[in-house]
MIRODREN-528509 format. One line per field, with one value per residue (C-alpha): x, y, z; residue in one letter; residue number from 1. Coordinates in steps of 0.2 Angstrom, whole numbers. Example, Ala and Ser with C-alpha at 12.3 -4.5 7.8 and 13.67 -1.06 7.14 Angstrom:
<rs>
xx <- 62,68 .
yy <- -22,-5 .
zz <- 39,36 .
r <- A,S .
k <- 1,2 .
</rs>
This chain:
<rs>
xx <- -298,-303,-321,-318,-309,-323,-336,-326,-326,-345,-348,-337,-346,-363,-357,-351,-367,-378,-369,-364,-368,-376,-384,-369,-365,-346,-347,-358,-347,-331,-339,-345,-327,-319,-330,-327,-308,-309,-318,-306,-291,-299,-303,-287,-273,-277,-278,-265,-253,-255,-259,-243,-233,-240,-235,-218,-217,-223,-209,-196,-201,-200,-187,-174,-163,-158,-140,-144,-153,-139,-126,-133,-143,-137,-126,-110,-115,-105,-113,-110,-118,-132,-137,-134,-146,-159,-158,-161,-175,-188,-182,-186,-202,-211,-224,-234,-231,-243,-238,-220,-225,-226,-209,-202,-210,-203,-184,-186,-193,-178,-166,-162,-153,-165,-154,-154,-172,-179,-168,-178,-194,-192,-185,-198,-212,-201,-189,-202,-194,-211,-217,-200,-202,-220,-214,-201,-213,-228,-220,-204,-186,-179,-193,-191,-172,-173,-185,-174,-158,-168,-176,-160,-151,-165,-166,-148,-147,-163,-157,-140,-149,-160,-145,-136,-152,-155,-137,-138,-154,-153,-167,-170,-177,-193,-196,-178,-174,-155,-147,-129,-119,-119,-138,-140,-131,-142,-157,-150,-158,-175,-176,-170,-183,-197,-195,-191,-208,-218,-209,-212,-230,-231,-222,-231,-248,-246,-237,-245,-248,-236,-233,-215,-213,-204,-216,-231,-225,-223,-240,-248,-242,-242,-255,-245,-229,-240,-245,-227,-222,-236,-231,-213,-220,-230,-214,-205,-220,-220,-201,-197,-213,-220,-236,-245,-242,-261,-265,-252,-259,-277,-270,-263,-278,-292,-285,-281,-299,-305,-294,-300,-319,-317,-303,-308,-308,-291,-294,-305,-291,-279,-290,-293,-274,-272,-285,-278,-261,-266,-277,-263,-250,-261,-263,-245,-228,-225,-215,-229,-241,-229,-228,-247,-248,-234,-243,-259,-250,-244,-262,-269,-254,-256,-273,-285,-273,-272,-291,-293,-279,-287,-304,-297,-286,-302,-312,-298,-292,-304,-300,-285,-291,-309,-309,-322,-313,-317,-301,-304,-291,-291,-284,-269,-266,-266,-253,-240,-238,-221,-205,-206,-201,-219,-225,-212,-214,-233,-232,-220,-233,-248,-238,-233,-251,-260,-262,-256,-259,-244,-243,-258,-246,-241,-258,-263,-247,-251,-267,-260,-246,-259,-268,-252,-242,-223,-210,-201,-216,-221,-204,-206,-223,-216,-202,-213,-229,-226,-215,-227,-246,-257,-262,-243,-239,-252,-245,-227,-231,-237,-221,-207,-215,-221,-203,-195,-210,-211,-192,-193,-208,-199,-183,-194,-203,-187,-177,-191,-193,-175,-175,-190,-182,-165,-175,-186,-171,-162,-178,-187 .
yy <- 224,222,222,209,198,199,195,180,174,176,167,153,151,151,138,127,129,126,110,103,85,85,68,59,44,47,65,62,47,58,72,59,51,68,70,53,55,72,63,48,61,70,55,45,58,75,71,58,64,82,89,82,88,105,106,100,114,127,122,122,140,146,136,131,146,152,148,130,127,136,126,109,115,132,137,136,120,104,97,79,80,91,79,63,70,75,59,47,57,47,31,39,49,37,51,54,69,80,77,81,99,107,100,106,123,124,121,131,146,145,148,130,129,125,109,100,107,99,83,82,86,71,58,61,51,42,32,23,7,-2,3,-3,-20,-21,-17,-31,-43,-40,-33,-43,-41,-32,-19,-16,-15,-3,8,9,14,25,35,38,43,54,64,68,71,82,92,95,100,112,120,122,129,142,145,164,167,174,175,179,167,172,176,171,170,169,162,164,148,146,149,136,123,127,123,107,95,105,105,88,80,92,87,69,67,75,65,49,53,56,40,28,35,31,14,2,-17,-29,-48,-44,-50,-34,-22,-31,-32,-13,-11,-21,-8,8,17,14,21,36,39,37,50,61,60,65,80,85,83,95,107,107,108,121,129,133,123,121,104,102,106,93,79,83,82,65,58,63,55,39,38,40,27,14,19,18,6,3,21,28,43,50,50,57,72,75,75,88,100,99,102,117,124,122,129,145,147,146,154,166,152,140,153,157,138,137,153,147,130,140,150,134,127,141,140,122,114,124,120,102,100,108,97,81,86,89,73,63,71,67,50,44,35,23,7,13,18,31,47,57,49,30,19,8,23,24,5,6,20,12,-5,-10,0,14,32,37,24,29,47,45,34,47,61,52,47,65,71,57,57,41,38,29,11,12,14,-5,-13,0,-5,-23,-21,-10,-23,-36,-26,-25,-11,-13,-15,1,12,4,9,27,28,22,35,50,45,45,60,71,74,88,93,95,104,118,119,120,135,144,139,142,150,144,143,132,121,118,114,102,93,93,85,72,67,67,57,45,42,39,26,17,16,9,-3,-9,-13,-23,-32,-41 .
zz <- -580,-562,-567,-580,-567,-555,-568,-573,-556,-554,-570,-565,-548,-557,-570,-556,-547,-563,-569,-551,-552,-535,-536,-543,-531,-533,-528,-514,-508,-509,-499,-486,-486,-483,-468,-462,-464,-454,-440,-440,-439,-425,-415,-418,-420,-413,-394,-393,-406,-410,-393,-384,-399,-398,-379,-384,-398,-386,-373,-386,-391,-373,-364,-377,-380,-397,-392,-388,-405,-414,-406,-413,-428,-433,-447,-437,-429,-431,-447,-444,-426,-433,-446,-436,-422,-435,-446,-431,-423,-431,-422,-406,-410,-423,-427,-443,-455,-446,-429,-433,-439,-422,-417,-433,-431,-413,-418,-434,-425,-413,-427,-433,-450,-464,-468,-451,-448,-464,-461,-444,-453,-465,-453,-439,-449,-461,-450,-439,-433,-430,-448,-455,-446,-452,-470,-470,-462,-474,-490,-489,-481,-497,-496,-477,-479,-494,-484,-469,-479,-490,-476,-466,-482,-488,-472,-474,-492,-492,-478,-487,-503,-494,-485,-502,-510,-497,-491,-495,-486,-469,-456,-438,-425,-417,-398,-395,-376,-374,-358,-353,-353,-334,-334,-348,-338,-323,-333,-341,-328,-328,-347,-349,-337,-344,-362,-358,-349,-363,-377,-367,-365,-384,-388,-376,-379,-397,-395,-408,-405,-413,-415,-409,-391,-385,-393,-388,-370,-370,-378,-363,-351,-362,-351,-335,-344,-349,-331,-325,-338,-333,-315,-320,-329,-313,-303,-314,-314,-295,-292,-306,-312,-294,-297,-281,-274,-271,-289,-294,-283,-290,-308,-304,-294,-306,-322,-311,-305,-323,-329,-316,-319,-338,-341,-359,-363,-358,-369,-355,-342,-355,-359,-340,-338,-353,-346,-328,-334,-344,-330,-316,-328,-331,-312,-308,-313,-328,-336,-336,-342,-356,-360,-362,-372,-384,-386,-390,-404,-412,-411,-421,-433,-437,-433,-445,-460,-455,-455,-472,-479,-472,-479,-497,-495,-491,-505,-518,-512,-498,-483,-485,-494,-496,-515,-512,-516,-531,-539,-541,-534,-550,-559,-547,-548,-567,-567,-556,-563,-569,-566,-578,-574,-576,-563,-550,-552,-551,-536,-528,-531,-525,-509,-506,-507,-499,-480,-471,-453,-445,-451,-463,-478,-477,-479,-492,-502,-499,-508,-522,-525,-526,-539,-550,-543,-546,-532,-538,-537,-520,-513,-520,-512,-495,-496,-500,-492,-473,-474,-483,-485,-492,-474,-469,-485,-481,-464,-470,-481,-466,-456,-469,-484,-502,-509,-496,-495,-514,-515,-500,-509,-525,-517,-508,-525,-536,-523,-521,-539,-542,-527,-534,-551,-544,-532,-547,-557,-543,-537,-552 .
r <- M,N,S,L,K,K,L,S,I,V,I,A,I,F,A,L,A,Y,F,L,P,A,T,N,P,R,L,L,G,A,I,Q,E,S,L,I,M,L,K,D,Y,A,Q,K,H,V,I,L,C,L,V,P,A,L,F,I,A,G,A,I,S,I,F,I,S,G,N,A,V,M,K,Y,F,G,A,K,A,N,K,I,L,A,Y,L,I,A,S,V,S,G,T,I,L,A,V,C,S,C,T,V,L,P,L,F,A,G,I,Y,S,R,G,A,G,I,G,P,A,T,A,F,L,Y,S,G,P,A,I,N,I,L,A,I,I,L,T,A,K,I,L,G,F,E,M,G,F,A,R,A,I,G,A,V,L,F,S,I,V,I,G,L,L,M,E,I,T,F,K,N,E,K,R,E,S,K,N,E,I,I,Y,E,E,S,E,E,K,Q,H,L,L,K,N,G,L,F,F,A,S,M,V,F,I,L,I,F,A,N,W,A,N,S,D,N,V,F,F,H,S,I,Y,N,V,K,W,I,L,V,F,V,S,Y,A,L,L,N,F,V,L,V,K,W,F,K,V,N,I,L,Y,S,V,I,S,L,I,L,P,L,I,A,F,F,L,F,P,S,Q,P,L,I,A,F,V,I,G,I,V,L,T,T,V,T,S,L,L,S,S,E,D,S,K,M,W,V,A,S,T,E,T,Y,L,Y,M,I,L,P,Y,L,F,I,G,V,L,V,S,G,F,L,L,G,M,P,G,S,N,K,G,I,I,P,A,E,W,I,S,N,L,V,G,G,N,S,L,R,A,N,F,F,A,S,V,V,G,A,F,M,Y,F,A,T,L,T,E,V,P,I,L,Q,S,L,I,G,A,G,M,G,K,G,P,A,L,A,L,L,L,S,G,P,A,L,S,L,P,S,M,L,V,L,I,N,I,M,G,K,K,K,T,F,V,F,I,L,Y,V,I,V,L,S,T,I,A,G,L,I,F,G,K,I,I,I .
k <- 1,2,3,4,5,6,7,8,9,10,11,12,13,14,15,16,17,18,19,20,21,22,23,24,25,26,27,28,29,30,31,32,33,34,35,36,37,38,39,40,41,42,43,44,45,46,47,48,49,50,51,52,53,54,55,56,57,58,59,60,61,62,63,64,65,66,67,68,69,70,71,72,73,74,75,76,77,78,79,80,81,82,83,84,85,86,87,88,89,90,91,92,93,94,95,96,97,98,99,100,101,102,103,104,105,106,107,108,109,110,111,112,113,114,115,116,117,118,119,120,121,122,123,124,125,126,127,128,129,130,131,132,133,134,135,136,137,138,139,140,141,142,143,144,145,146,147,148,149,150,151,152,153,154,155,156,157,158,159,160,161,162,163,164,165,166,167,168,169,170,171,172,173,174,175,176,177,178,179,180,181,182,183,184,185,186,187,188,189,190,191,192,193,194,195,196,197,198,199,200,201,202,203,204,205,206,207,208,209,210,211,212,213,214,215,216,217,218,219,220,221,222,223,224,225,226,227,228,229,230,231,232,233,234,235,236,237,238,239,240,241,242,243,244,245,246,247,248,249,250,251,252,253,254,255,256,257,258,259,260,261,262,263,264,265,266,267,268,269,270,271,272,273,274,275,276,277,278,279,280,281,282,283,284,285,286,287,288,289,290,291,292,293,294,295,296,297,298,299,300,301,302,303,304,305,306,307,308,309,310,311,312,313,314,315,316,317,318,319,320,321,322,323,324,325,326,327,328,329,330,331,332,333,334,335,336,337,338,339,340,341,342,343,344,345,346,347,348,349,350,351,352,353,354,355,356,357,358,359,360,361,362,363,364,365,366,367,368,369,370,371,372,373,374,375,376,377,378,379,380,381,382,383,384,385,386,387,388,389,390,391,392,393,394,395,396,397,398,399,400,401,402,403,404,405,406,407,408,409,410,411,412,413,414,415,416,417,418,419,420,421,422,423,424,425,426,427,428 .
</rs>
C-alpha cells in the first residue's frame, strides 16, 4: 500500500509537470503577483510592524511572570476585567492580523486562558480606530458604526466561545519565570516603562496619515515621537539592564545622524536603531541577552509561515485591488451581490483567507461595492478580513495547534456571516 501511495504521488507530480500551463498569462501573472506581494509585505510590514512586535513578544515571554498573566488572563482571573482588557486592546495597538501574532504568542505561552487570549487576538487588528473612522467616511456612517460595534462584541463573544469549547483542556505555560509578589511590585516600574517604550515605537512608527486634524498632526511628528520612545527604551536598558551608557549614547546618536542625512528615508534610521539595540543587548546583562534570544525564537516561529502564507495569498487573490491572482476578482464580485446567506458566507470566507494590510480593506470594499457587492457581505468581509488571513492561519496552527485554530476561524466566519445577514436586512 505504501508503494502504491508513493507511485500515485510520483504520477500526480508528473501529470502536473506534463500539463502545466507554463505560458498561460493568468498563471504567470499570479506567480508574479505572489512575488510582488511578498516584496510589498517585506518592505512595508516586517521592519516597522513585525520586528517591534517580535521584541515585545520576546519581552513578554521573559519579563512578564506567569503569575501576572494568570492574574489578568488566566482561568481564575476576573472574567469581566480579562475580556475588557482584551477587547479594547485593538484601539491601542492598531496592528494587522500578522503583527498581532507575536503578541498573542507571547501572552499565550505565559499561560493566558484561551478565551481572553483569542479575544485579544481578534481585537488587535479588528478594532482599529483609524480604520473604523475611514470606513465611516468612505463607506458610510452605518457601515463604520456596525463595524465598530461588531468588532468589540465579536472579540468578547469569540473569546467566550473558545473558552467554553476548550474549558476541559489543560496546558502548561512555557519558560515560566515566577516572581514573588514583592519582587513583582519592584519590577512594575521597570516593566511598565520597558513595554510602554516598545508599544509607543510600534504605534507611532505605523501611524497613518489622515484628513482628521488630530491624526494628521501626530503623523507630522511621528518620527520625533518614535525617537522619544526609543530614547525611553535606551534609558530603561541603561538603568535596569546594565547596558553601558556609552553604547546607549551611540545607539541614540547614530540613528539621529542617519535621520538628518536621509530625512526622506526614515527606515534607514529605524533599522540602525534595531541593529544597535540588538547588539548592545547582546553585550550587556543576562536579562537583555535572554530578551534577544526569546525574540529570535518568535522570529523563527512566525516569519517563515507568514512569508509562505503571503506567497499563497498573492497567488490566489493577487495584490489588493489588482485582479491578477489566479482567482479573478469578477468571480468574487458576482458571488457577493445581494444579501443571501451564500453571499455573506462567501464574503466571510474570502475575507478570512485574504491578506489585508492595515486600512487597505476600505478602498478594496469601495471597489467591490461599486461592482455590485451587497452591504451585508461587505460588513461580513470587514469583520472577518482584518482579523484573519491565510498567513496568520499558518502561524496560529504552529502556536496553538490545528484544532483550536480551526475552531477560531470557524467562529469568526460564522459570526461574520450572521452579522452581515442582519446588517443587510436592516440597511437596504
